[in-house]
Phi, psi and omega in degrees: 000133181281160178299322180297315180294318180297316178298321178297314180297318179296316179299314178300318179297316180295318178297318179299317178297316181297317178296317180298313181294321176299316179298319179295315180299316179297314182298318185277314190255341183050048180287119184300326182292341175257316186299312183296310179296324179294314179297322178296316179297316180296317183294336177287332180269316184231114183250113177280130175278123180281117180251131178298154177292159179282097184271335179250114181281156180304325180293345179268356182251121182240114183256125179240173181295329186245001181192166174234133176243126177249116187271088176228152181273139175053050177289150177233138177275142181224144171233163189230151177278161181276079179253342182068004183291337181246012177294138008267002184295311176208156180199188179306135180095344177285138176254144183213164175242133180232158173234160179266127179287148180269330183204167183303331181288344177291338181273125183235160178303132181094344177299147172255116186244154169256127180223153179280134174219102187065232179267005184250159170248124181253141174239112182216168183271140175284118182250350181200142175233128182217178175226149173222195183296339179268356180113198183290141175219164185234135172261130183234160183205139171289137182304329183261005179266144180286337184228161175294160175296149189282002183237161170269118182276129179258155184307316181301339178282337186282124181261318185208163174241132177286128180239351179197144176237134180239118182263000000 
């Protein structure tokens, strides 16, 4: 084995140990000064697409020759303003079905929620769920926005969860 190959293997081994130890530290202690930069670096290389959970089961969808019936409780019809924040998923003219969440646990990673912000209703995707001294909060982001929304969304602000889009 040449010195170059041996040095490469040793370097690779040391990097592997460092990554392993960093992962253990993050898993056990959750230090924000390490966790956030590592997650940011990983997300630049590997970006997981956040997909909402399957809220409407196949057994709740009834397709007939002249109509479709979706069996969900308390559906709400939704239309959207032309903000481009959720393009290409939805925009002005898109029709959607939403439901009202019952409790904070109803909101899941990947959900697209409508929430109150001042006098506006914003519809963005939940990209992170955390807790602080005030309780559970949600970090949201428009699919077409470069950054997350600047506030921590609390459950009382959340009006609806998107469960269907009709184009």
